[in-house]
PAZATI-227924 format. One record per residue (C-alpha): x, y, z; chain. Coordinates in steps of 0.25 Angstrom, whole numbers. Layout:
REM residues N
<r><px>X</px><py>Y</py><pz>Z</pz><vofi>A</vofi></r>
...
//
This chain:
REM residues 167
<r><px>31</px><py>26</py><pz>19</pz><vofi>A</vofi></r>
<r><px>33</px><py>13</py><pz>19</pz><vofi>A</vofi></r>
<r><px>25</px><py>4</py><pz>10</pz><vofi>A</vofi></r>
<r><px>21</px><py>-10</py><pz>12</pz><vofi>A</vofi></r>
<r><px>23</px><py>-22</py><pz>3</pz><vofi>A</vofi></r>
<r><px>13</px><py>-34</py><pz>2</pz><vofi>A</vofi></r>
<r><px>23</px><py>-43</py><pz>7</pz><vofi>A</vofi></r>
<r><px>21</px><py>-54</py><pz>17</pz><vofi>A</vofi></r>
<r><px>30</px><py>-59</py><pz>27</pz><vofi>A</vofi></r>
<r><px>26</px><py>-68</py><pz>36</pz><vofi>A</vofi></r>
<r><px>38</px><py>-65</py><pz>46</pz><vofi>A</vofi></r>
<r><px>32</px><py>-50</py><pz>48</pz><vofi>A</vofi></r>
<r><px>18</px><py>-53</py><pz>47</pz><vofi>A</vofi></r>
<r><px>11</px><py>-69</py><pz>44</pz><vofi>A</vofi></r>
<r><px>-3</px><py>-62</py><pz>38</pz><vofi>A</vofi></r>
<r><px>0</px><py>-51</py><pz>31</pz><vofi>A</vofi></r>
<r><px>8</px><py>-45</py><pz>20</pz><vofi>A</vofi></r>
<r><px>14</px><py>-32</py><pz>23</pz><vofi>A</vofi></r>
<r><px>5</px><py>-23</py><pz>19</pz><vofi>A</vofi></r>
<r><px>-5</px><py>-29</py><pz>29</pz><vofi>A</vofi></r>
<r><px>2</px><py>-33</py><pz>39</pz><vofi>A</vofi></r>
<r><px>2</px><py>-25</py><pz>54</pz><vofi>A</vofi></r>
<r><px>15</px><py>-33</py><pz>59</pz><vofi>A</vofi></r>
<r><px>21</px><py>-25</py><pz>47</pz><vofi>A</vofi></r>
<r><px>17</px><py>-11</py><pz>47</pz><vofi>A</vofi></r>
<r><px>16</px><py>-9</py><pz>60</pz><vofi>A</vofi></r>
<r><px>22</px><py>-20</py><pz>68</pz><vofi>A</vofi></r>
<r><px>35</px><py>-21</py><pz>57</pz><vofi>A</vofi></r>
<r><px>35</px><py>-5</py><pz>52</pz><vofi>A</vofi></r>
<r><px>27</px><py>3</py><pz>63</pz><vofi>A</vofi></r>
<r><px>31</px><py>-4</py><pz>76</pz><vofi>A</vofi></r>
<r><px>46</px><py>-9</py><pz>76</pz><vofi>A</vofi></r>
<r><px>50</px><py>-1</py><pz>63</pz><vofi>A</vofi></r>
<r><px>44</px><py>11</py><pz>70</pz><vofi>A</vofi></r>
<r><px>37</px><py>16</py><pz>57</pz><vofi>A</vofi></r>
<r><px>28</px><py>27</py><pz>57</pz><vofi>A</vofi></r>
<r><px>27</px><py>30</py><pz>42</pz><vofi>A</vofi></r>
<r><px>18</px><py>28</py><pz>34</pz><vofi>A</vofi></r>
<r><px>16</px><py>14</py><pz>28</pz><vofi>A</vofi></r>
<r><px>9</px><py>12</py><pz>14</pz><vofi>A</vofi></r>
<r><px>3</px><py>-1</py><pz>9</pz><vofi>A</vofi></r>
<r><px>8</px><py>-7</py><pz>-4</pz><vofi>A</vofi></r>
<r><px>-2</px><py>-9</py><pz>-14</pz><vofi>A</vofi></r>
<r><px>-14</px><py>-12</py><pz>-8</pz><vofi>A</vofi></r>
<r><px>-21</px><py>-17</py><pz>-22</pz><vofi>A</vofi></r>
<r><px>-8</px><py>-26</py><pz>-24</pz><vofi>A</vofi></r>
<r><px>-11</px><py>-42</py><pz>-26</pz><vofi>A</vofi></r>
<r><px>-3</px><py>-45</py><pz>-14</pz><vofi>A</vofi></r>
<r><px>-14</px><py>-39</py><pz>-3</pz><vofi>A</vofi></r>
<r><px>-27</px><py>-37</py><pz>-14</pz><vofi>A</vofi></r>
<r><px>-28</px><py>-52</py><pz>-16</pz><vofi>A</vofi></r>
<r><px>-25</px><py>-56</py><pz>-3</pz><vofi>A</vofi></r>
<r><px>-33</px><py>-46</py><pz>6</pz><vofi>A</vofi></r>
<r><px>-47</px><py>-38</py><pz>2</pz><vofi>A</vofi></r>
<r><px>-46</px><py>-24</py><pz>4</pz><vofi>A</vofi></r>
<r><px>-53</px><py>-22</py><pz>17</pz><vofi>A</vofi></r>
<r><px>-42</px><py>-33</py><pz>24</pz><vofi>A</vofi></r>
<r><px>-31</px><py>-27</py><pz>15</pz><vofi>A</vofi></r>
<r><px>-34</px><py>-12</py><pz>21</pz><vofi>A</vofi></r>
<r><px>-37</px><py>-17</py><pz>35</pz><vofi>A</vofi></r>
<r><px>-23</px><py>-24</py><pz>37</pz><vofi>A</vofi></r>
<r><px>-14</px><py>-14</py><pz>31</pz><vofi>A</vofi></r>
<r><px>-23</px><py>-2</py><pz>39</pz><vofi>A</vofi></r>
<r><px>-21</px><py>-9</py><pz>50</pz><vofi>A</vofi></r>
<r><px>-5</px><py>-16</py><pz>46</pz><vofi>A</vofi></r>
<r><px>-2</px><py>-1</py><pz>46</pz><vofi>A</vofi></r>
<r><px>-1</px><py>7</py><pz>32</pz><vofi>A</vofi></r>
<r><px>-5</px><py>19</py><pz>33</pz><vofi>A</vofi></r>
<r><px>-7</px><py>20</py><pz>18</pz><vofi>A</vofi></r>
<r><px>-14</px><py>8</py><pz>8</pz><vofi>A</vofi></r>
<r><px>-9</px><py>11</py><pz>-8</pz><vofi>A</vofi></r>
<r><px>-19</px><py>6</py><pz>-16</pz><vofi>A</vofi></r>
<r><px>-9</px><py>10</py><pz>-28</pz><vofi>A</vofi></r>
<r><px>-10</px><py>2</py><pz>-42</pz><vofi>A</vofi></r>
<r><px>-23</px><py>9</py><pz>-49</pz><vofi>A</vofi></r>
<r><px>-23</px><py>-8</py><pz>-56</pz><vofi>A</vofi></r>
<r><px>-30</px><py>-13</py><pz>-46</pz><vofi>A</vofi></r>
<r><px>-39</px><py>-4</py><pz>-41</pz><vofi>A</vofi></r>
<r><px>-44</px><py>-2</py><pz>-27</pz><vofi>A</vofi></r>
<r><px>-58</px><py>4</py><pz>-24</pz><vofi>A</vofi></r>
<r><px>-55</px><py>18</py><pz>-15</pz><vofi>A</vofi></r>
<r><px>-69</px><py>19</py><pz>-11</pz><vofi>A</vofi></r>
<r><px>-67</px><py>5</py><pz>-7</pz><vofi>A</vofi></r>
<r><px>-54</px><py>4</py><pz>-2</pz><vofi>A</vofi></r>
<r><px>-60</px><py>17</py><pz>8</pz><vofi>A</vofi></r>
<r><px>-72</px><py>9</py><pz>11</pz><vofi>A</vofi></r>
<r><px>-64</px><py>-4</py><pz>16</pz><vofi>A</vofi></r>
<r><px>-57</px><py>5</py><pz>25</pz><vofi>A</vofi></r>
<r><px>-65</px><py>14</py><pz>28</pz><vofi>A</vofi></r>
<r><px>-75</px><py>0</py><pz>33</pz><vofi>A</vofi></r>
<r><px>-62</px><py>-5</py><pz>42</pz><vofi>A</vofi></r>
<r><px>-60</px><py>9</py><pz>50</pz><vofi>A</vofi></r>
<r><px>-74</px><py>9</py><pz>53</pz><vofi>A</vofi></r>
<r><px>-73</px><py>-4</py><pz>59</pz><vofi>A</vofi></r>
<r><px>-62</px><py>-3</py><pz>66</pz><vofi>A</vofi></r>
<r><px>-52</px><py>-14</py><pz>57</pz><vofi>A</vofi></r>
<r><px>-42</px><py>-3</py><pz>53</pz><vofi>A</vofi></r>
<r><px>-43</px><py>7</py><pz>65</pz><vofi>A</vofi></r>
<r><px>-46</px><py>21</py><pz>62</pz><vofi>A</vofi></r>
<r><px>-30</px><py>24</py><pz>69</pz><vofi>A</vofi></r>
<r><px>-24</px><py>15</py><pz>59</pz><vofi>A</vofi></r>
<r><px>-31</px><py>26</py><pz>49</pz><vofi>A</vofi></r>
<r><px>-26</px><py>39</py><pz>58</pz><vofi>A</vofi></r>
<r><px>-13</px><py>34</py><pz>58</pz><vofi>A</vofi></r>
<r><px>-10</px><py>30</py><pz>43</pz><vofi>A</vofi></r>
<r><px>-16</px><py>43</py><pz>42</pz><vofi>A</vofi></r>
<r><px>-7</px><py>51</py><pz>51</pz><vofi>A</vofi></r>
<r><px>4</px><py>43</py><pz>46</pz><vofi>A</vofi></r>
<r><px>2</px><py>46</py><pz>31</pz><vofi>A</vofi></r>
<r><px>-4</px><py>62</py><pz>35</pz><vofi>A</vofi></r>
<r><px>15</px><py>62</py><pz>43</pz><vofi>A</vofi></r>
<r><px>18</px><py>57</py><pz>29</pz><vofi>A</vofi></r>
<r><px>13</px><py>68</py><pz>20</pz><vofi>A</vofi></r>
<r><px>16</px><py>80</py><pz>30</pz><vofi>A</vofi></r>
<r><px>30</px><py>74</py><pz>32</pz><vofi>A</vofi></r>
<r><px>34</px><py>74</py><pz>19</pz><vofi>A</vofi></r>
<r><px>46</px><py>84</py><pz>16</pz><vofi>A</vofi></r>
<r><px>47</px><py>81</py><pz>2</pz><vofi>A</vofi></r>
<r><px>37</px><py>77</py><pz>-7</pz><vofi>A</vofi></r>
<r><px>40</px><py>67</py><pz>-15</pz><vofi>A</vofi></r>
<r><px>43</px><py>72</py><pz>-30</pz><vofi>A</vofi></r>
<r><px>41</px><py>61</py><pz>-43</pz><vofi>A</vofi></r>
<r><px>51</px><py>61</py><pz>-52</pz><vofi>A</vofi></r>
<r><px>45</px><py>63</py><pz>-66</pz><vofi>A</vofi></r>
<r><px>53</px><py>50</py><pz>-72</pz><vofi>A</vofi></r>
<r><px>41</px><py>42</py><pz>-79</pz><vofi>A</vofi></r>
<r><px>45</px><py>26</py><pz>-81</pz><vofi>A</vofi></r>
<r><px>47</px><py>22</py><pz>-94</pz><vofi>A</vofi></r>
<r><px>35</px><py>10</py><pz>-96</pz><vofi>A</vofi></r>
<r><px>41</px><py>3</py><pz>-108</pz><vofi>A</vofi></r>
<r><px>33</px><py>-9</py><pz>-113</pz><vofi>A</vofi></r>
<r><px>40</px><py>-21</py><pz>-103</pz><vofi>A</vofi></r>
<r><px>39</px><py>-12</py><pz>-90</pz><vofi>A</vofi></r>
<r><px>24</px><py>-12</py><pz>-93</pz><vofi>A</vofi></r>
<r><px>24</px><py>-26</py><pz>-95</pz><vofi>A</vofi></r>
<r><px>30</px><py>-26</py><pz>-83</pz><vofi>A</vofi></r>
<r><px>22</px><py>-16</py><pz>-76</pz><vofi>A</vofi></r>
<r><px>10</px><py>-26</py><pz>-80</pz><vofi>A</vofi></r>
<r><px>15</px><py>-40</py><pz>-74</pz><vofi>A</vofi></r>
<r><px>20</px><py>-31</py><pz>-62</pz><vofi>A</vofi></r>
<r><px>3</px><py>-26</py><pz>-61</pz><vofi>A</vofi></r>
<r><px>-3</px><py>-41</py><pz>-65</pz><vofi>A</vofi></r>
<r><px>5</px><py>-47</py><pz>-54</pz><vofi>A</vofi></r>
<r><px>4</px><py>-39</py><pz>-43</pz><vofi>A</vofi></r>
<r><px>-10</px><py>-35</py><pz>-46</pz><vofi>A</vofi></r>
<r><px>-18</px><py>-46</py><pz>-54</pz><vofi>A</vofi></r>
<r><px>-19</px><py>-35</py><pz>-66</pz><vofi>A</vofi></r>
<r><px>-17</px><py>-35</py><pz>-82</pz><vofi>A</vofi></r>
<r><px>-17</px><py>-21</py><pz>-85</pz><vofi>A</vofi></r>
<r><px>-16</px><py>-18</py><pz>-98</pz><vofi>A</vofi></r>
<r><px>-8</px><py>-5</py><pz>-96</pz><vofi>A</vofi></r>
<r><px>2</px><py>1</py><pz>-83</pz><vofi>A</vofi></r>
<r><px>-4</px><py>14</py><pz>-85</pz><vofi>A</vofi></r>
<r><px>-9</px><py>22</py><pz>-70</pz><vofi>A</vofi></r>
<r><px>-14</px><py>33</py><pz>-63</pz><vofi>A</vofi></r>
<r><px>-8</px><py>36</py><pz>-52</pz><vofi>A</vofi></r>
<r><px>-15</px><py>45</py><pz>-40</pz><vofi>A</vofi></r>
<r><px>0</px><py>41</py><pz>-31</pz><vofi>A</vofi></r>
<r><px>12</px><py>36</py><pz>-31</pz><vofi>A</vofi></r>
<r><px>19</px><py>29</py><pz>-21</pz><vofi>A</vofi></r>
<r><px>34</px><py>26</py><pz>-21</pz><vofi>A</vofi></r>
<r><px>38</px><py>13</py><pz>-18</pz><vofi>A</vofi></r>
<r><px>51</px><py>10</py><pz>-12</pz><vofi>A</vofi></r>
<r><px>57</px><py>-4</py><pz>-6</pz><vofi>A</vofi></r>
<r><px>68</px><py>-7</py><pz>0</pz><vofi>A</vofi></r>
<r><px>79</px><py>-21</py><pz>6</pz><vofi>A</vofi></r>
<r><px>85</px><py>-17</py><pz>17</pz><vofi>A</vofi></r>
//
């Protein structure tokens, strides 16, 4: 899988950050580079996206850009699942998101799941959350999500391993 970033590069797209960019996700990754795997968005609740675009515009642009898997992973910036499903359903029903795009994404995700030869195993190696690490986590949440939290405890539903490389 390739995970998008909410970065803006006017050389790739003068209007949208990578997560919402057809030029980046379809023209560059799929057509020019020949990538046919799953594209997953970074957290769609991050301020770089959620403060700039409505939920309807965000999901419509991301899906139409070529993103297969929309990540709403931050339990601190709660997105109602029912509302999200309803918005996507209305966009598909109206034709603003072609049903063909949803089917393409489902095929890629199914292929990924069926071709996983070695399931990823998570090693039990807990992180030591010192007071300094807790303060750093709170500062990150404030900066990236605009939230002030008393604690940083989470109730994980899904784990996404995220690796960034610079070439």
